[in-house]
N, C-alpha and C positions, 0 to 999 in steps of 0.2 A: 557316240553316233546318235543322230536324231533323225528319225524317218516319219514323214507325214503320209497318211493313207486317206485318200479322198474318194468318197463314194457314199452310198446311202444304205441304211439298214433295211431289211425286209422282214416281213412275216410271211413265210412260205407255206403254201398248201401243197404237199408233195403227193402226187397220185401215180401209182403204178397200175396201169390198165391190165385187167385180168385176161388170161387166155382161155379159149374154149368156153366162153360164157361165164367164166369165174368173176366174182364181184371184185371191182377195183379195190386196191389197198390204199388207204388215205391217212396222211398224218400231217400235223402242223408243226412248224419249227421256225426258229429265228434263222435268218439267212443274210444274203447280200454281203455288204462290207464286213459284217461281223465275223465271217470266216477268216478274212485277211487279218483282222485285229487279233483274233484268238491265235492264229498261226504266228503272228509277229510277237505276241506275248511269250509263246512257247520257245520260239527261236531265240529270243533275247535272254530268256532264262537259261536255256540249255546250251546255247552256242555263243552267247554274247558276253559282254563284260558288264560290270556292275553299273557303269555309267550310261549304258545304252537305254534309250527311251523312244517312244513313238507317240504321235498325236493323231487322233482320229479327226478328220475334217469332214463333219457331217451334221445334219440336222438332228436334234434330239426331240422326238415327238412327245409332247406333253400328254396326249391321249393314250399313248402306248408306253409311257415311261415306266410304269410298274412291270411291264413285260420285259423291258430292255435292261433295267438297272441290276437285276440279279446276276446277269452275265457281265455287264460293264464294270461292276464293282470288283470283279475278280482279276481285272487287268492291272496289275501292280506297276507295270512299266509304262502305262499310258498316261499322258498328260491330257487334261480335259479342256485345254485352251481352245480347242477347235470344235467343241460340242455346243452348237448353237440352238437354243430352244425355239420350238415352233408349235403352233396350235394345230398343225396339219397331222393327220395319222400317218403312220409308216407306209413305206411301199408295200403294196399287197400283190403278191405274185403267186400264180398257180402253175406249178411245174408238172407236166404230164409226161410220163415215160411210157413208151409203148413196149411190146414184148421184145423188141430188138435193142432196147435201151436208148432209142432216139427220143429227144426231148422237144416238147412244144410248150411255149411260154404264153400264159395269159396274164395280163397286167392291167387291172382296172383303175389303179390309183398309184400315183408316185408323189414323192416329196418334190418341192420346187428345186431348181438348180441353185448351186452355190453362186453367190454374186460377188462383185468386186469389193463390196463392203466387208465381206468375210475373208476373201482370198487376197489379203494385202501383200505387197512386196516385203514388208517387215516380217510377216509370218513365213513366207517362203525363204527369206534369207536366213532364218533360224534353223532351217532344215539342211541336212546333208543329202537327203534323197526324198523324192515324192512319188508314191505309187498312186497313179490315177486309174481307178478301177471303175469303168463305166457300167455300173450295175443296171441302171434303167436306160441308159443311152442319153439321158437328159440331166446328168448329175452336175455338169458344169458346161458352159458354152465355150466354143472355141475363142470367141472374142474376149471373154473374161479371163481365160487361161493365158492367152497371148499377152494381154495387157499386164497382168500380174507379173509374168516372167520378164517382159520387156523392161520393167521398172526395177528389177532386182539388181543390186550391186554384186551379189554373190548368188549364182544360179545353182539350185540343187540338181543332182542327178534325177532324171525323170524316167520312170518306167510306166508305160501306158498299156493297159489292157483294153483292146477295142471292144470286146464283149458285146453289149447290147447296142452299141453305136450303130450297128448295121440293121437293127430291128426297127420296123416302122411304127406307126401310131399305136396307142394302147388298145388292148382288146379286152372284151368282157370275160368275166370268169365263166368257165364251163360248169355243167351240172353232172350228176352221177351217170347219165346216159349219153351225153353229148358234150364233147370238149372242143369242137370247132377246129379252126385252123391256126389259132394263135396269132402272134404278130408276124407280119410278112417281111422278109428280108428286103433290103434295098440298098442301092449304092449310097455312099456317104459324100455329101457335098463338101468340097474343099478337103478331100482326104489327104492331099499332099500337105496342106497346112497342118493338119492334125499330126501327121507323122513327123514333120519337121520340128515339132516341139519336144520330141522325146529322144532320149539316148537309146532306149530299147523299147521295142513294141512287141506285144504278145497278141496273137490271133489264133483261133482254132481254124479247122479246115473250112467250115461254113463261112466264117468271117473273111478268110482269104478269097473265097469265091465272090463275095458280095461287096467288099470294101470299095473297090473302084469301078463297079458295074455302072454303065455298060462298056466303059473304055477298056477295062481289064477284068477278066473272069477266071484266070488260071494262076496257080502258084508260080509256075515258070515265068509267065509274062510279067507278073508283078515284081518278081525278083530282078528280072532283066531291066525293067524301068528304074527300079531303085538303085541298081548298080551304076546307072548313067546319070544319077541326080546331080544337081549342082550345089546342093546344100550339104553341110557337114553332117547333119542329123537326118534320120536316125543312124546309129552305129550298128545296132543289131536288130534283126527281125527273127522272132521266135514263133514257130508254128507248133501248137500243141495238137496231138493226134490221139487223144483219149488213151485207150489201152495199148496203143502202139508207141507211146512215149512222146518225144518232142524233138524238133530240129531247130538248130540255131544257125543263121546265116550272118556271118560277120562282114558287114559291108566295108569295113576299114582295111581288111587284108585279104578278103575273098575266101577265108576258111569257112568250112561247114562242119558242124558237130551234130551228131545224133545221140540220143540217150533213150535207152529202152528200160521201162520200169521193171522192178523185181516182181516175181510171181506173188500175188496176194489173193486173198478171198475177199472179193468186193462185196460191201454191204450197202453202200450209198455213195453215188458219184457227185451229188450236189456239193458245190463249194470247192471242188478240186482245183479249178482254174484260179480261184481267189487265193487259195493256199499256195499254188505254184508261184503266182506273181509276188506274194510276200516273201517267199523263200528266195526267189531269184534276186530281188533288189537287196535283200539282206546280205547274201553272200557276195554280191558284186561290191557293196559298200565295205565289206570286210576284205576287199582286195583279192578275192579268189579269181581265178581265170574265168573267162566266159564259159569254157567247157566244164569246169568244175561246178560253177554256179548253176548251169543247166542241169547237170547230173543230179545235184542236191535238190533242185526244184522239182524234178521228176520224182524223186524218191519221196519227198514230203507230200506231193500231190497224191501219189500212189497210196501212201500210208493213210491219207485222209479218206480214201475210198473204203477202208476197212472199219471206219467208225460210223456210228449212226447219228450222233449229235455234235454240235459245236463244243459243248462242254467237255467232250472226251478229248479234244485237241489239247486241252490244258492238263489233263490228268492221266491219259492212257500211257502205258509203256511205249517207248520210242525205239523200235527195232531198226533204226537207220543211222 
């Protein structure tokens, strides 16, 4: 099994705003697609076969290479065919969590989108599955992805995480006293075309609200419209609900599946959606049922919240 993961690495500044005048807690960490890569490494080692491998389809920042390589060199199942060198610095993202756990993103700089010169039909034909994880919302254009897939003789299974696709223009980094409003959600132009490229689509509740705005603004309405679609894809819509788990709507047979996470002591929620997506496509390509793949993805994402860093995904005991 060969899985491609398309997205970009981030250097995250994680801020937990203090309550009652307490000083905010601040830390820096690697993030973005790196969570998905680490999860896929662990999945393939613990649940896969010896022949399983994955390819990261991302820009490798030369200015930040020394920060990235200590982690990337630990990925024994990863092929480096899709690591394209660039002189641009990594995505810079400030994630600000308020006392309720709600998150605001500030993103002053991102890597350029993957172009057709990198995302070739030959590359896609070598994959059994492709996880398109929209880390910045600008990781790949719709035209580039459509063109590459249309020229494929053998189309891989596509799992699309909408993620930052619904977020607007980049926003400046906040300071220790003012974090601003972050990136403003907006409707996605050509949202139907985006969904029609994927076998399965992953959205959180915010993304469901904004994906088709102003035409559609509720989960119920979006699902009704998709049930009446004329195209074969997508087959599954997955809505992640943070601590409440996730729901999967199978548009091929009308079945609905819900999965509730096990009780855990949450340490850090950053990257859980990235881990979820990696686990879901992994188990789908292992021919598990959609309900089973959903359940495992929820469990892996929940386990990720008990960890503080990406490195722990590779080494911590796996109670799932």
